VEXDREN-2710 file (C-alpha; in Angstrom, 1 decimal):
% VEXDREN-2710
k/r/px/py/pz
1/UNK/-9.1/-17.9/-20.6
2/UNK/-11.6/-15.0/-19.7
3/UNK/-10.8/-15.0/-15.9
4/UNK/-7.4/-14.0/-14.3
5/UNK/-6.3/-13.0/-10.8
6/UNK/-3.1/-11.0/-10.6
7/UNK/-1.2/-9.7/-7.4
8/UNK/1.1/-6.8/-7.6
9/UNK/3.8/-6.1/-5.0
10/UNK/4.0/-2.6/-3.8
11/UNK/7.3/-0.9/-5.1
12/UNK/10.1/0.0/-2.9
13/UNK/10.5/3.8/-2.1
14/UNK/6.6/4.3/-2.0
15/UNK/4.1/4.1/0.8
16/UNK/2.9/0.7/-0.7
17/UNK/6.4/-1.1/-0.2
18/UNK/6.1/-4.7/0.3
19/UNK/2.4/-4.7/0.5
20/UNK/0.3/-7.2/-1.7
21/UNK/-2.6/-5.9/-4.2
22/UNK/-4.9/-8.1/-5.8
23/UNK/-6.9/-7.7/-8.9
24/UNK/-9.5/-9.8/-10.6
25/UNK/-9.8/-9.5/-14.4
26/UNK/-12.5/-10.5/-16.8
27/UNK/-11.9/-10.5/-20.5
28/UNK/-15.0/-9.8/-22.3
29/UNK/-15.9/-11.6/-25.6
30/UNK/-14.7/-8.5/-27.6
31/UNK/-11.2/-8.4/-26.3
32/UNK/-8.8/-7.4/-27.4
33/UNK/-11.0/-4.9/-29.3
34/UNK/-12.1/-3.9/-26.0
35/UNK/-10.0/-3.5/-22.8
36/UNK/-10.4/-6.1/-20.0
37/UNK/-12.4/-5.3/-17.0
38/UNK/-10.4/-4.9/-13.8
39/UNK/-11.6/-5.1/-10.2
40/UNK/-9.3/-4.1/-7.2
41/UNK/-9.7/-6.4/-4.2
42/UNK/-10.0/-3.5/-1.8
43/UNK/-11.4/-4.8/1.2
44/UNK/-13.5/-1.6/1.5
45/UNK/-10.2/0.4/1.7
46/UNK/-9.4/3.3/-0.7
47/UNK/-5.6/3.5/-0.7
48/UNK/-5.1/5.5/-3.8
49/UNK/-7.0/8.1/-5.9
50/UNK/-7.1/5.5/-9.0
51/UNK/-8.3/2.5/-6.9
52/UNK/-11.8/3.0/-5.4
53/UNK/-13.3/1.3/-2.2
54/UNK/-15.8/-0.3/-4.6
55/UNK/-13.1/-1.9/-6.5
56/UNK/-13.1/0.3/-9.6
57/UNK/-9.8/0.9/-11.1
58/UNK/-9.3/4.4/-12.7
59/UNK/-6.8/4.2/-15.6
60/UNK/-7.0/5.7/-19.1
61/UNK/-5.5/2.4/-20.6
62/UNK/-8.7/0.8/-19.2
63/UNK/-10.9/3.5/-20.8
64/UNK/-12.1/4.1/-17.4
65/UNK/-10.6/7.6/-17.2
66/UNK/-10.1/10.2/-20.1
67/UNK/-6.7/10.6/-21.9
68/UNK/-5.1/11.2/-25.1
69/UNK/-5.2/8.7/-27.9
70/UNK/-1.9/7.2/-27.0
71/UNK/-3.1/6.7/-23.4
72/UNK/-6.1/4.7/-24.3
73/UNK/-6.6/1.1/-25.0
74/UNK/-5.2/0.0/-28.4
75/UNK/-6.5/-3.4/-29.8
76/UNK/-3.4/-3.8/-32.0
77/UNK/-0.7/-3.1/-29.2
78/UNK/-2.2/-2.9/-25.7
79/UNK/-1.7/-6.1/-23.6
80/UNK/-2.6/-7.1/-20.0
81/UNK/0.9/-6.9/-19.0
82/UNK/0.9/-3.3/-19.7
83/UNK/-2.2/-2.8/-17.8
84/UNK/-0.4/-4.4/-14.6
85/UNK/2.8/-2.6/-15.1
86/UNK/0.9/0.7/-15.6
87/UNK/-0.8/0.1/-12.2
88/UNK/2.4/-0.7/-10.4
89/UNK/4.4/2.2/-11.9
90/UNK/1.9/4.9/-12.3
91/UNK/-0.7/4.1/-9.6
92/UNK/1.2/2.9/-6.8
93/UNK/3.9/5.5/-6.9
94/UNK/5.8/7.4/-4.5
95/UNK/3.4/10.4/-4.3
96/UNK/-0.2/9.2/-5.0
97/UNK/-1.6/12.4/-3.7
98/UNK/-1.0/14.0/-7.2
99/UNK/-2.6/11.2/-8.9
100/UNK/-5.8/13.2/-8.1
101/UNK/-6.3/15.5/-11.0
102/UNK/-7.1/18.5/-8.9
103/UNK/-4.0/18.2/-7.0
104/UNK/-1.5/18.0/-9.8
105/UNK/-1.2/21.9/-9.8
106/UNK/0.2/21.8/-6.2
107/UNK/3.1/19.5/-7.2
108/UNK/6.5/20.8/-6.2
109/UNK/5.0/23.5/-4.0
110/UNK/5.6/23.7/-0.2
111/UNK/1.7/23.1/0.5
112/UNK/1.3/20.4/-1.9
113/UNK/4.3/18.4/-0.7
114/UNK/3.1/18.7/2.9
115/UNK/-0.3/17.5/2.0
116/UNK/1.5/14.5/-0.1
117/UNK/3.5/13.5/3.0
118/UNK/0.1/13.6/5.2
119/UNK/-1.6/11.6/2.3
120/UNK/1.3/9.1/2.2
121/UNK/1.1/8.4/6.1
122/UNK/-2.6/7.6/5.7
123/UNK/-1.8/5.3/2.7
124/UNK/0.7/3.3/4.6
125/UNK/-1.9/2.7/7.3
126/UNK/-4.3/1.6/4.8
127/UNK/-1.7/-0.7/3.2
128/UNK/-1.0/-2.1/6.5
129/UNK/-4.5/-3.0/7.0
130/UNK/-4.6/-4.4/3.5
131/UNK/-1.6/-6.7/4.6
132/UNK/-3.6/-8.0/7.6
133/UNK/-6.9/-8.3/5.5
134/UNK/-4.6/-10.5/2.9
135/UNK/-3.3/-12.6/5.7
136/UNK/-6.5/-13.2/7.3
137/UNK/-8.4/-13.4/4.0
138/UNK/-6.2/-14.8/1.5
139/UNK/-7.8/-14.9/-2.0
140/UNK/-8.2/-18.5/-3.3
141/UNK/-4.9/-20.1/-4.8
142/UNK/-2.9/-17.4/-3.4
143/UNK/-2.6/-18.8/0.3
144/UNK/0.9/-20.2/-0.2
145/UNK/2.1/-17.0/-2.2
146/UNK/0.8/-14.9/0.7
147/UNK/2.4/-16.7/3.3
148/UNK/5.8/-17.0/1.5
149/UNK/5.8/-13.4/0.5
150/UNK/5.2/-12.1/4.1
151/UNK/7.7/-14.8/5.4
152/UNK/10.5/-13.4/3.2
153/UNK/9.5/-9.6/3.8
154/UNK/7.9/-9.5/7.1
155/UNK/10.8/-8.4/9.0
156/UNK/11.6/-5.8/6.7
157/UNK/8.1/-4.4/6.9
158/UNK/8.2/-4.3/10.7
159/UNK/11.6/-2.4/10.3
160/UNK/10.0/0.0/8.2
161/UNK/7.0/0.6/10.7
162/UNK/9.5/1.0/13.6
163/UNK/11.3/3.6/11.6
164/UNK/8.2/5.5/10.7
165/UNK/7.1/5.5/14.4
166/UNK/10.5/7.0/15.0
167/UNK/9.7/9.9/12.7
168/UNK/11.2/8.9/9.4
169/UNK/9.3/9.8/6.3
170/UNK/7.0/7.2/5.1
171/UNK/8.4/5.6/1.9
172/UNK/11.9/6.7/2.6
173/UNK/13.0/3.0/3.2
174/UNK/14.4/1.1/0.4
175/UNK/15.8/-2.5/1.2
176/UNK/15.8/-3.7/4.8
177/UNK/16.1/-0.7/6.9
178/UNK/18.3/1.4/4.5
179/UNK/17.0/5.0/4.2
180/UNK/17.3/7.1/1.3
181/UNK/16.7/10.5/3.2
182/UNK/18.3/12.1/6.1
183/UNK/18.0/9.9/9.2
184/UNK/17.5/13.1/11.2
185/UNK/14.1/13.9/9.4
186/UNK/11.4/13.5/12.1
187/UNK/8.3/14.7/9.8
188/UNK/5.8/12.1/10.7
189/UNK/2.6/13.3/12.7
190/UNK/1.8/12.0/16.2
191/UNK/-1.5/10.8/15.1
192/UNK/0.2/8.7/12.5
193/UNK/2.6/7.2/14.9
194/UNK/-0.3/6.2/17.4
195/UNK/-2.3/4.6/14.7
196/UNK/0.8/2.6/13.4
197/UNK/1.5/1.5/16.8
198/UNK/-1.7/-0.7/16.9
199/UNK/-1.2/-1.9/13.2
200/UNK/2.4/-2.8/14.1
201/UNK/1.2/-5.1/17.1
202/UNK/-1.3/-6.8/14.6
203/UNK/1.3/-7.4/11.9
204/UNK/3.9/-8.7/14.6
205/UNK/1.5/-11.2/15.9
206/UNK/0.6/-12.5/12.2
207/UNK/4.1/-12.6/11.3
208/UNK/5.0/-14.5/14.4
209/UNK/2.2/-17.0/13.3
210/UNK/4.1/-17.4/10.3
211/UNK/7.3/-18.4/12.0
212/UNK/9.2/-15.3/11.5
213/UNK/11.6/-14.3/14.3
214/UNK/9.9/-11.2/15.7
215/UNK/11.5/-11.4/19.1
216/UNK/13.4/-8.0/18.6
217/UNK/10.2/-6.3/18.0
218/UNK/8.0/-8.0/20.8
219/UNK/9.5/-5.1/23.3
220/UNK/8.1/-2.4/21.3
221/UNK/4.7/-4.1/21.1
222/UNK/4.8/-4.4/25.0
223/UNK/6.0/-0.9/25.5
224/UNK/3.1/0.4/23.3
225/UNK/0.6/-1.7/25.1
226/UNK/2.0/-0.5/28.5
227/UNK/1.9/3.2/27.1
228/UNK/-1.8/2.7/26.0
229/UNK/-2.7/1.4/29.6
230/UNK/-1.0/4.3/31.4
231/UNK/-2.9/6.7/29.1
232/UNK/-6.3/5.2/29.9
233/UNK/-5.6/5.1/33.6
234/UNK/-4.7/8.8/33.3
235/UNK/-7.9/9.5/31.5
236/UNK/-9.8/7.6/34.0
237/UNK/-8.2/9.5/37.0
END
């Protein structure tokens, strides 16, 4: 086998939770002496410093980023499974802002954490757009998997979106609406909430098409549309 397609489910407690992220892999003739070539199916979106919009995956294990000897590809011990686990655990993490080398010095500082929260907001928006892209343009042979995944986790995703629009920090939800931070935290920005409302509407429609019971979320969609119409009317006046 020289071609492989893999999907990674975004881990709980991160801005990628419940999303699907697809990777196309090519094993060159020199494999395993050389690492596999991995391309991220980005849909033109860059939702992580290590995952480029062009599809490049920046990872020491793939020899696409500098690292110590133990971090680089080792023909005698490195595996494709290790690559996928590294992407899930080290790339799709809770604070991807600090994946950018120049940002690591700001970790655990007030300014750095503030920027990290803002980055997580934008990342979650891109993750939602990636969900819609996967639903509307499913990779070949993964059609049933995608439908089954979102049929199972769709309601939880909408619960998360609703909580974030209510002010909860992105990534704070673990499980179906269970928060791991103070429920009184209202830290998300207004711009983020407005952008998420539109994506929430799109996800609700797509999940409804999968026969997911989204009745409890329809009122939120209607209210969002009504609010938008009122704003437009005010601007025209």
